[in-house]
N, CA and C of each residue as an Amber inpcrd file, in Angstrom:
protein
   588
  89.8470000 166.7650000 184.0130000  90.6200000 168.0880000 183.0600000
  91.8930000 167.8800000 183.3770000  92.4330000 168.0500000 184.3110000
  93.8110000 168.2880000 184.7000000  94.8080000 167.0660000 184.1840000
  93.6750000 165.7380000 184.3250000  94.3710000 164.3410000 184.0830000
  94.8850000 164.3780000 182.3420000  93.5010000 165.0670000 181.8630000
  93.4300000 165.4380000 180.2550000  94.7200000 165.9740000 180.0280000
  94.7740000 166.7380000 180.8600000  96.0060000 168.0510000 180.1940000
  97.2900000 167.4900000 180.3380000  97.4470000 166.4810000 181.4090000
  98.7710000 165.3300000 181.2450000  98.8540000 164.4540000 180.4400000
  97.7850000 164.0210000 179.6220000  97.9170000 163.2520000 178.4730000
  98.1830000 163.5500000 177.4370000  97.7110000 165.1860000 177.1070000
  97.8530000 165.7680000 176.2480000  99.4920000 166.3860000 176.0170000
 100.0280000 166.8020000 176.9030000 101.3760000 167.1960000 177.3800000
 102.0010000 165.5480000 176.9910000 101.8180000 164.9090000 177.3530000
 102.4110000 163.1600000 177.1470000 102.8510000 162.9570000 175.4410000
 100.9940000 163.2580000 174.8500000 101.3040000 163.0530000 173.7170000
 102.0570000 164.0420000 173.0340000 101.9890000 164.9450000 173.2040000
 102.5140000 166.0170000 172.7340000 104.1530000 165.6520000 172.7190000
 104.9090000 165.4100000 173.4810000 106.3700000 164.7500000 173.9940000
 106.4930000 163.4170000 172.7630000 105.8920000 162.8240000 173.1300000
 105.7350000 161.7200000 172.0730000 105.5290000 161.7740000 170.5070000
 105.0850000 162.6160000 170.2320000 104.7190000 163.3350000 168.3730000
 105.7370000 163.8800000 167.8140000 106.1690000 164.5740000 168.9180000
 106.9710000 165.5640000 168.5960000 108.5350000 165.6060000 168.8070000
 108.6120000 164.9650000 169.7890000 110.0530000 164.9240000 170.0000000
 110.7530000 163.8880000 169.0600000 111.8030000 163.6670000 168.6470000
 112.7000000 162.8050000 167.8250000 112.3330000 161.3970000 168.2020000
 111.9510000 160.8880000 166.6730000 111.4880000 158.9040000 167.3020000
 112.4390000 158.5880000 167.9490000 114.0520000 158.7540000 168.2580000
 115.0360000 157.7440000 168.6720000 114.7180000 158.0090000 170.5300000
 114.6190000 159.3910000 170.4860000 114.6260000 159.4710000 172.3000000
 113.2030000 159.2830000 172.3080000 112.1210000 159.1010000 172.1330000
 110.8390000 158.6150000 172.2400000 110.3250000 157.1440000 172.6950000
 111.4190000 156.6660000 171.9500000 111.4670000 155.0340000 172.2230000
 111.8210000 154.4830000 173.3000000 113.4420000 155.3210000 173.9080000
 113.8380000 155.0850000 175.0420000 113.4730000 156.0910000 176.5800000
 112.6750000 157.1290000 175.9320000 112.3180000 157.8590000 177.2560000
 111.0730000 158.0980000 177.6340000 110.9120000 157.7640000 179.5240000
 109.8490000 157.4790000 179.9450000 109.4050000 159.1700000 179.7360000
 108.2870000 159.2060000 180.3560000 107.5810000 160.7310000 180.6270000
 106.5620000 160.6280000 181.7600000 106.7250000 161.5160000 182.8500000
 106.5730000 161.6200000 184.4350000 105.9020000 162.6920000 184.7460000
 104.9320000 162.3960000 185.3690000 104.4480000 163.4510000 185.8640000
 104.4930000 163.4040000 187.7430000 105.5230000 162.3510000 188.2500000
 105.5300000 162.5080000 189.3690000 106.5620000 163.4180000 190.0110000
 106.4230000 164.2170000 191.4180000 107.1580000 165.1650000 192.0710000
 108.5490000 164.6050000 192.2130000 109.2520000 165.5490000 191.9420000
 111.2100000 165.2100000 191.4710000 111.3450000 165.3260000 192.6860000
 110.7320000 164.8390000 193.6080000 111.8890000 164.5550000 195.0660000
 112.7450000 163.7010000 195.1290000 113.6240000 163.7070000 195.9430000
 114.4040000 162.6970000 196.4550000 114.0610000 161.1150000 195.9390000
 113.1720000 160.7820000 196.6330000 112.3880000 159.4290000 195.8940000
 112.3350000 159.3980000 194.0680000 112.5300000 159.9020000 193.2770000
 112.3630000 159.8800000 191.9920000 113.8340000 159.1040000 191.4830000
 113.4810000 158.3090000 190.3400000 112.3230000 158.1250000 189.9690000
 111.9150000 156.9500000 190.3720000 109.7760000 156.9960000 190.2660000
 109.1630000 156.4410000 191.2370000 109.1130000 154.9050000 190.8140000
 108.7420000 153.6990000 191.1480000 109.1610000 152.3680000 190.9370000
 108.7530000 152.0290000 189.6880000 107.6930000 153.2500000 189.0680000
 107.0620000 152.8760000 187.5350000 107.7160000 153.3400000 186.3090000
 108.5250000 154.3440000 187.1460000 109.1520000 155.3230000 186.0260000
 110.8510000 154.6540000 185.4400000 111.2860000 153.9550000 185.2660000
 112.3290000 153.5890000 184.1340000 113.0140000 154.9620000 183.6340000
 114.3470000 155.0610000 184.4000000 115.3420000 156.1440000 183.8590000
 115.6120000 155.6780000 182.4200000 116.1310000 156.6200000 181.4310000
 116.1250000 158.0120000 181.5290000 114.2770000 158.7730000 181.3390000
 114.2500000 159.7120000 182.1130000 112.5810000 160.3030000 181.6970000
 113.0130000 161.8870000 181.7330000 111.2200000 162.3600000 181.2570000
 111.2330000 163.3110000 181.0760000 110.1240000 163.9200000 182.3820000
 110.1100000 164.5910000 183.3050000 109.3540000 164.9800000 183.8390000
 108.5630000 166.0970000 184.0490000 106.9770000 166.2430000 184.1760000
 106.3950000 167.4960000 184.0830000 105.9840000 167.4550000 185.3640000
 106.1180000 168.0880000 186.4920000 105.5990000 168.2770000 187.6930000
 104.7310000 169.3810000 187.9460000 103.2900000 169.2340000 188.2670000
 102.2210000 169.8820000 188.1800000 102.7740000 171.1920000 189.4420000
 102.8040000 171.9390000 189.5770000 103.5610000 172.3590000 190.8510000
 102.2430000 174.0260000 191.6400000 101.8560000 174.7600000 190.2210000
 101.1360000 175.4950000 190.7920000  99.9340000 175.5610000 189.7310000
  98.6020000 175.6510000 190.2950000  97.0950000 175.5710000 189.5720000
  96.3470000 177.2000000 190.1890000  96.6210000 178.5680000 189.3220000
  95.5180000 178.9150000 189.4550000  94.3180000 180.1230000 188.2230000
  93.2260000 180.7320000 189.0620000  93.2480000 181.5170000 188.0090000
  93.8990000 182.1180000 187.6630000  93.3740000 182.3520000 185.8550000
  94.2810000 183.9780000 185.4970000  93.4970000 184.9110000 185.3620000
  93.4810000 185.9810000 186.1500000  92.5530000 187.3000000 186.3530000
  92.9720000 188.1960000 185.3740000  93.6110000 188.1890000 184.2250000
  93.9500000 189.0840000 182.9170000  92.8790000 188.9650000 181.7550000
  92.4310000 187.4180000 181.6580000  91.5770000 186.8390000 181.2810000
  89.6760000 186.5740000 181.6420000  90.1580000 187.0880000 182.7360000
  88.3980000 187.2080000 183.5420000  87.5770000 188.1030000 182.7750000
  86.3740000 186.6460000 182.5050000  84.8750000 187.5600000 181.7270000
  84.1830000 186.9370000 182.8130000  83.1340000 188.1590000 183.0350000
  82.2450000 188.1430000 183.9960000  80.9460000 188.1660000 183.5410000
  80.9960000 188.5820000 182.3550000  79.1430000 188.6350000 181.2500000
  79.2460000 187.0780000 181.0780000  77.8120000 187.3680000 180.9030000
  77.0170000 185.9360000 180.6680000  76.5020000 186.3350000 179.1530000
  76.6120000 184.7280000 178.2850000  75.8030000 185.3320000 177.1840000
  74.5580000 184.1750000 177.0420000  73.7460000 185.2430000 176.0400000
  72.2410000 184.6230000 176.4100000  72.4030000 183.9150000 175.1480000
  71.8270000 182.6030000 175.0010000  71.2500000 182.0670000 173.6460000
  69.9060000 181.4180000 173.7420000  69.4960000 182.1250000 172.9470000
  67.9640000 181.8980000 172.4720000  67.6250000 180.4670000 171.5680000
  66.3090000 179.8280000 171.8730000  66.5210000 178.7060000 171.0420000
  64.6910000 178.6430000 171.0660000  63.8800000 179.2430000 169.9670000
  62.6200000 179.3170000 169.7630000  62.4570000 180.2400000 170.7080000
  61.5850000 179.9990000 171.6090000  60.4940000 180.8310000 173.0530000
  61.6360000 180.9320000 173.9090000  62.6200000 180.0850000 174.2640000
  63.2090000 179.9380000 175.2070000  64.7970000 180.3090000 174.8180000
  65.1360000 180.7250000 176.6070000  66.1860000 181.6820000 176.5900000
  67.1310000 180.8690000 177.1930000  68.4280000 180.6450000 177.2880000
  69.2140000 180.6110000 178.8260000  70.3530000 181.6890000 179.3490000
  71.2540000 181.1720000 179.9670000  71.6460000 181.8830000 180.4260000
  73.0640000 181.3640000 180.5760000  74.4130000 181.1410000 179.6820000
  75.7690000 180.7960000 179.8680000  76.7930000 181.7300000 180.6840000
  77.4720000 180.9980000 181.3840000  78.6470000 181.6420000 182.1570000
  79.7310000 181.7760000 181.0320000  80.4650000 182.8800000 181.2330000
  81.8880000 182.7090000 180.3540000  82.2960000 181.9560000 180.9880000
  83.4020000 181.4700000 180.5970000  84.2270000 180.2220000 180.9170000
  85.2750000 181.1180000 182.3900000  85.9520000 180.2540000 182.7920000
  87.2620000 181.0840000 184.1090000  88.3080000 180.0810000 183.0090000
  89.0120000 180.9610000 182.8160000  90.5670000 180.7840000 182.1400000
  91.2580000 180.5160000 183.5470000  92.4300000 179.2810000 183.5200000
  93.2500000 178.6760000 184.8570000  94.5430000 178.3850000 183.8520000
  95.2570000 178.7030000 185.0110000  96.7650000 178.7330000 184.3790000
  97.2200000 177.1250000 185.1160000  97.6300000 176.4230000 184.2870000
  98.5810000 175.2920000 185.1460000  99.9440000 174.9830000 184.8040000
 100.8070000 175.3680000 185.6140000 102.5090000 175.9770000 185.6800000
 103.2640000 174.0850000 186.1440000 104.0620000 174.0070000 185.2080000
 104.6640000 172.8550000 185.4470000 106.1600000 173.5300000 185.5310000
 106.9710000 172.0550000 186.1860000 108.2600000 172.3400000 186.1910000
 108.9220000 171.2440000 185.4510000 109.5900000 171.3580000 184.5050000
 110.2690000 170.1710000 183.1900000 111.9950000 170.0220000 183.7780000
 111.9540000 168.4900000 184.0390000 113.3090000 168.1480000 184.5500000
 113.6470000 166.9180000 183.3670000 115.1600000 166.8370000 182.8360000
 114.9720000 165.5030000 182.6140000 116.1860000 164.6970000 183.6470000
 115.7360000 163.4070000 183.3830000 116.4940000 162.5550000 184.3430000
 117.0350000 161.4540000 183.5390000 118.3630000 161.4950000 183.7010000
 119.5030000 160.5590000 182.7790000 119.9670000 159.0760000 183.8790000
 119.3770000 158.1580000 182.6610000 120.2510000 156.9680000 182.9360000
 121.3470000 156.6960000 184.1530000 121.3980000 155.9880000 185.1240000
 122.9210000 155.7160000 185.8170000 123.7440000 155.3500000 184.6850000
 123.5460000 155.0080000 183.9430000 124.1130000 153.9490000 183.1580000
 125.2710000 154.7790000 182.0880000 124.8470000 156.0020000 181.7270000
 125.0660000 156.5440000 181.2110000 126.8880000 157.6750000 181.7430000
 127.7730000 157.4690000 181.0400000 129.3370000 157.8670000 181.8540000
 128.7090000 159.5700000 182.5610000 128.6390000 160.4330000 181.4220000
 128.0710000 161.6180000 181.4380000 126.2400000 162.0590000 181.9590000
 125.9110000 161.6740000 183.3630000 124.2990000 161.8730000 183.5020000
 123.9520000 163.7010000 182.9390000 125.2750000 164.0120000 183.4790000
 124.8410000 166.0560000 183.0340000 124.5230000 166.2980000 181.6140000
 125.2500000 165.8040000 180.9440000 125.2990000 166.7020000 178.9500000
 123.9530000 165.6150000 178.9450000 123.7470000 164.3070000 179.2490000
 123.1760000 163.6570000 178.6750000 121.0850000 164.3840000 179.1570000
 121.2520000 164.6590000 180.5890000 119.9500000 165.4060000 180.6660000
 119.6620000 167.0130000 180.3380000 120.9950000 167.4050000 179.7120000
 120.9390000 168.3390000 179.0770000 120.1540000 168.6290000 177.4070000
 120.7490000 167.5730000 176.8470000 120.6310000 167.4280000 175.2020000
 118.8710000 166.7290000 175.5700000 118.4790000 166.2790000 176.2980000
 117.4730000 165.7270000 176.8060000 116.1640000 166.6150000 176.6500000
 116.7350000 167.5580000 177.4680000 115.8900000 169.1990000 178.2620000
 116.0280000 169.9120000 176.7560000 116.9190000 169.8760000 176.2470000
 116.7480000 170.5200000 175.6170000 116.3820000 170.0780000 174.1060000
 115.6420000 169.1790000 173.7120000 114.9120000 168.6740000 172.7320000
 113.9310000 168.4760000 173.2070000 113.2260000 168.6810000 174.7890000
 112.0820000 168.9120000 175.3380000 111.4460000 169.9640000 174.8240000
 112.7690000 171.2980000 175.6180000 112.3800000 172.7250000 175.0990000
 112.2080000 173.0770000 173.9780000 112.9390000 172.2570000 172.8830000
 112.8210000 172.4530000 171.4220000 111.3670000 172.4050000 171.2540000
 110.7530000 171.2260000 171.6940000 109.0870000 170.9250000 171.4280000
 108.0290000 171.7010000 171.8010000 108.1610000 172.1250000 172.9560000
 108.0190000 173.2510000 173.7190000 106.8870000 174.3560000 173.2620000
 108.7340000 175.1840000 172.5430000 108.7210000 176.1700000 172.2280000
 107.9400000 176.7830000 170.7110000 107.6800000 175.1160000 169.8160000
 107.4810000 175.3870000 168.9370000 105.4120000 175.5670000 168.4140000
 105.0910000 175.5800000 169.6090000 103.4980000 175.8750000 169.5820000
 103.3480000 176.8480000 170.3610000 102.4610000 177.7160000 170.4240000
 101.8920000 179.0140000 171.4200000 100.4230000 178.2220000 171.9950000
 100.3460000 177.4560000 171.3260000  98.7730000 176.5520000 171.5010000
  98.8140000 175.3210000 171.5870000  98.3570000 174.7210000 172.4940000
  98.4840000 173.2150000 172.4180000  97.5080000 172.5930000 170.9570000
  98.5340000 172.1380000 170.0650000  97.9250000 171.7830000 168.6550000
  97.0900000 170.2960000 169.2510000  95.3180000 170.7960000 168.0720000
  94.6520000 170.3120000 168.2920000  94.8580000 168.2460000 168.2380000
  95.9390000 168.3200000 167.5060000  96.2390000 166.6540000 166.9720000
  97.0200000 166.0620000 168.3870000  97.0740000 166.8430000 169.6480000
  97.6040000 165.8200000 170.5630000  96.3570000 165.9120000 171.7500000
  95.4790000 166.6510000 171.3410000  94.2880000 167.3470000 172.5510000
  93.7080000 165.6090000 173.1580000  93.3460000 165.4830000 174.4430000
  92.9780000 164.6600000 174.6810000  91.7230000 164.4560000 175.8460000
  90.7510000 163.9160000 175.5410000  89.5330000 163.7170000 176.6250000
  88.7740000 165.1070000 176.3770000  88.7490000 166.0490000 177.7470000
  87.7700000 166.7190000 177.7090000  87.8730000 168.3650000 177.3900000
  90.0520000 167.8540000 176.7360000  90.2880000 169.1710000 175.6680000
  89.7940000 168.8480000 174.5610000  89.8860000 167.9690000 174.1660000
  89.6880000 167.9070000 171.9730000  88.5090000 169.3250000 171.7460000
  87.3930000 169.6110000 172.8830000  86.3830000 170.1270000 171.2840000
  86.3170000 171.6150000 172.5890000  87.1610000 171.8980000 172.6950000
  87.1950000 173.5050000 173.9520000  86.7710000 174.5080000 172.6560000
  85.9100000 175.3200000 173.4680000  85.8770000 176.5020000 171.9820000
  87.0820000 177.9000000 172.0750000  87.6520000 177.6520000 173.0290000
  88.8800000 178.3270000 173.0110000  90.4270000 177.6880000 172.8300000
  91.4920000 177.9360000 172.3340000  92.6930000 177.7150000 171.9180000
  92.9720000 177.1870000 173.8100000  93.9810000 176.7850000 173.8230000
  94.8280000 176.6750000 175.2070000  95.7990000 177.3440000 174.7400000
  96.5950000 178.3650000 175.3830000  97.5490000 179.1110000 174.9350000
  99.0440000 178.6650000 175.9980000  99.8940000 178.3270000 175.6140000
 101.0850000 177.5950000 176.3650000 102.1170000 179.1880000 176.4130000
 102.8550000 179.1490000 177.6290000 104.0810000 179.8570000 177.9120000
 105.0470000 179.1680000 178.4060000 105.9760000 179.0950000 177.7670000
 107.3320000 178.8040000 177.4390000 108.3500000 179.2390000 177.8930000
 109.3460000 178.9060000 179.1850000 110.3090000 179.5870000 179.8710000
 110.8120000 181.5380000 180.1510000 109.3540000 181.0590000 179.8000000
 109.0850000 182.7910000 181.3370000 109.2070000 182.3180000 182.5760000
 109.4120000 183.4010000 183.6470000 109.7830000 182.7560000 184.7190000
 108.2970000 183.0340000 185.7130000 108.6640000 181.6420000 186.3040000
 107.3860000 180.3340000 186.5670000 106.9560000 181.2330000 188.0110000
 105.6930000 180.7270000 188.7240000 105.3850000 180.7890000 189.7780000
 105.9920000 180.6860000 191.3500000 107.1080000 180.3630000 191.0340000
 107.4680000 179.3370000 192.2570000 108.5150000 181.1980000 192.5720000
 108.3330000 181.1900000 194.5450000 108.6700000 182.5210000 194.6190000
 110.6530000 181.8340000 194.5910000 111.2800000 180.6000000 194.9050000
 112.1390000 180.4510000 194.6970000 112.8120000 178.9570000 194.6020000
 113.3070000 179.0880000 193.3270000 113.2830000 177.5130000 192.7380000
 114.5520000 176.6940000 193.7970000 115.8850000 178.0290000 194.6090000
 116.7150000 177.1940000 196.1780000 115.4940000 176.1030000 196.5710000
 114.6720000 177.2740000 196.9780000 113.2170000 176.5270000 198.4060000
 112.8260000 175.5000000 197.5300000 112.2690000 175.4540000 196.2100000
 111.3660000 174.2030000 196.1690000 112.3480000 173.3910000 195.8080000
 113.6020000 173.0080000 195.7410000 114.3700000 172.2120000 195.6520000
 114.2040000 170.9230000 196.7680000 114.8440000 172.3000000 197.8750000
 115.1470000 172.3450000 199.4220000 113.9810000 171.3870000 200.0270000
 112.5670000 171.8380000 199.4180000 111.3220000 171.4320000 200.0810000
 111.1170000 169.8540000 199.4150000 111.8590000 169.9580000 198.5570000
 111.4120000 168.6230000 197.8260000 112.5470000 167.6320000 198.2620000
 113.3310000 168.4500000 199.0860000 114.5220000 167.1370000 199.4840000
 115.7870000 166.1440000 198.5180000 115.2080000 166.9970000 197.2300000
 116.3070000 166.8070000 196.2370000 117.7250000 167.5890000 196.3830000
 118.3740000 167.1590000 195.0390000 119.6070000 168.1550000 195.0150000
 119.0650000 169.0020000 193.4620000 119.0990000 170.3310000 193.1520000
 118.7130000 171.5270000 192.0200000 119.4840000 170.5910000 191.1320000
 118.3530000 170.4940000 189.9740000 118.1950000 170.0110000 188.8200000
 118.3690000 171.4890000 187.6620000 118.9010000 171.1270000 186.4120000
 118.2740000 172.2190000 185.3800000 116.9030000 172.3290000 185.3710000
 116.3810000 173.1490000 184.7530000 114.7470000 172.5910000 184.5820000
 114.1880000 173.7630000 183.9140000 112.9860000 173.5930000 183.5380000
 112.2470000 174.5510000 182.5100000 110.3050000 175.2070000 182.9700000
 110.4460000 175.9060000 182.9910000 109.4660000 176.3260000 183.4140000
 107.8760000 175.8150000 182.2370000 106.8130000 175.4390000 182.0490000
 105.8240000 176.0020000 180.8040000 104.4000000 175.9580000 181.7290000
 103.8860000 176.5330000 180.8330000 102.6730000 176.8630000 181.7990000
 101.1810000 176.3810000 180.1910000 100.3530000 175.9750000 180.6490000
  99.4190000 175.9870000 179.5610000  98.0630000 176.4240000 180.0680000
  97.1060000 177.5580000 179.6400000  95.6870000 177.9220000 179.9150000
  94.7300000 177.1310000 180.1810000  94.2800000 176.8390000 180.8800000
  92.6200000 175.9600000 180.0940000  91.3290000 176.5620000 180.6540000
  90.2790000 176.1970000 179.5440000  89.0480000 176.9300000 179.7420000
  88.3940000 175.8170000 180.8640000  87.6770000 176.7190000 181.9290000
  86.8560000 175.5010000 182.5680000  85.7380000 176.6010000 183.2650000
  84.5450000 175.8040000 183.0580000  82.8830000 175.9630000 182.9460000
  82.8290000 175.5750000 184.4870000  82.5720000 176.6120000 185.7020000
  82.3970000 176.0340000 186.5100000  81.1720000 175.6050000 187.0830000
  79.9310000 176.2960000 186.0950000  78.6970000 176.0780000 186.4080000
  78.1230000 175.2420000 184.9220000  76.6450000 175.3860000 184.8970000
  75.9150000 174.9260000 183.4940000  75.0600000 175.8680000 183.4490000
  74.9650000 175.8850000 181.5580000  74.1840000 177.0110000 181.5340000
  72.9790000 176.6970000 182.3320000  71.5710000 177.7210000 182.5600000
  70.6240000 177.7090000 183.2210000  69.9510000 178.1790000 182.3340000
  68.4330000 177.8090000 182.5640000  67.5280000 178.1090000 181.5590000
  67.4160000 179.5680000 181.9560000  66.9880000 180.6700000 181.1930000
  66.4440000 181.9270000 181.7680000  65.1440000 182.0320000 181.8800000
  64.4890000 181.6310000 180.8780000  63.0990000 181.5230000 180.7750000
  62.4400000 181.9960000 179.2210000  61.0280000 182.4580000 179.0480000
  60.7550000 182.5630000 177.8740000  61.4690000 183.7640000 177.2250000
  61.7720000 183.7240000 175.9190000  62.1730000 185.0130000 175.6490000
  60.6860000 186.1410000 175.3900000  61.5280000 187.4080000 175.8110000
  60.1980000 188.5480000 175.9920000  59.8910000 189.0960000 174.2260000
  59.0170000 188.8600000 173.7840000  58.7380000 188.9460000 172.3710000
  57.9440000 190.5770000 172.4520000  57.4120000 190.8290000 173.1090000
  56.6010000 192.1670000 173.5420000  56.7950000 193.1510000 174.8190000
  57.3160000 194.5440000 174.3870000  56.7570000 195.2290000 175.8580000
  55.4920000 195.8190000 175.7440000  55.1650000 195.7690000 176.8600000
  54.0410000 196.7000000 176.8980000  53.9190000 197.5770000 178.1270000
  53.8500000 199.0490000 177.2780000  53.7630000 199.5650000 178.8050000
  52.6990000 200.8530000 178.3710000  52.0570000 201.2060000 180.2890000
  51.0060000 201.5340000 180.5230000  51.1760000 202.8670000 181.1900000
  50.4500000 203.3680000 180.5380000  50.7780000 205.1910000 181.6380000
  48.9410000 205.1130000 181.9550000  49.2280000 205.6410000 183.1650000
  47.9250000 206.4670000 183.8890000  48.2260000 207.9550000 184.1160000
  47.0490000 208.2850000 183.3310000  47.2160000 209.6700000 184.3720000
  46.3730000 210.1100000 185.1110000  46.9040000 210.8360000 185.7060000
  46.0710000 211.8700000 187.1450000  45.8250000 213.0800000 186.9640000
  44.3420000 212.9260000 187.7680000  44.1110000 214.7200000 187.4490000
  44.4070000 215.1440000 188.8780000  45.1250000 216.4140000 188.7050000
  44.9160000 217.2100000 189.9770000  44.1690000 218.2160000 189.9330000
């Protein structure tokens, strides 16, 4: 499911970034560490590093829905909502005269795309995300789940870079619907009188 989210985000950027950028920019999901870019990524690149996955307890629903089909009923658990947080960075080619300006320009174009949609648009959804019942809300440029951005870059062994926080909330069904049994069609109440 998370790999389908990565594919959906890649399609989002390839679909909505200006065509001149799309043809020359790689999309990566690698760690932005001191080894970036990996050999599979040619610069310039946009990197979406998934740094945090956690349940969204504000959207938690513990109720079960009962679905009837003829004489049988089954219980369907409420889906779990999961926040996937990305740190988005831009990486310039080594051949440009001013890499920082190039990275900022690229990051600005990515920001425009991410801010354009409050939910991931259906035309970019891939794999298991295609027919989800609930939309996939997004959050752009909000404070991320990182305690300290400085500590993050230190842990990555790299130099600090301009970055954006981006979050998508997935819908996950952790258990399949189960058969609850036959539908109750009549209630019988028996009363018994006791003589005193």
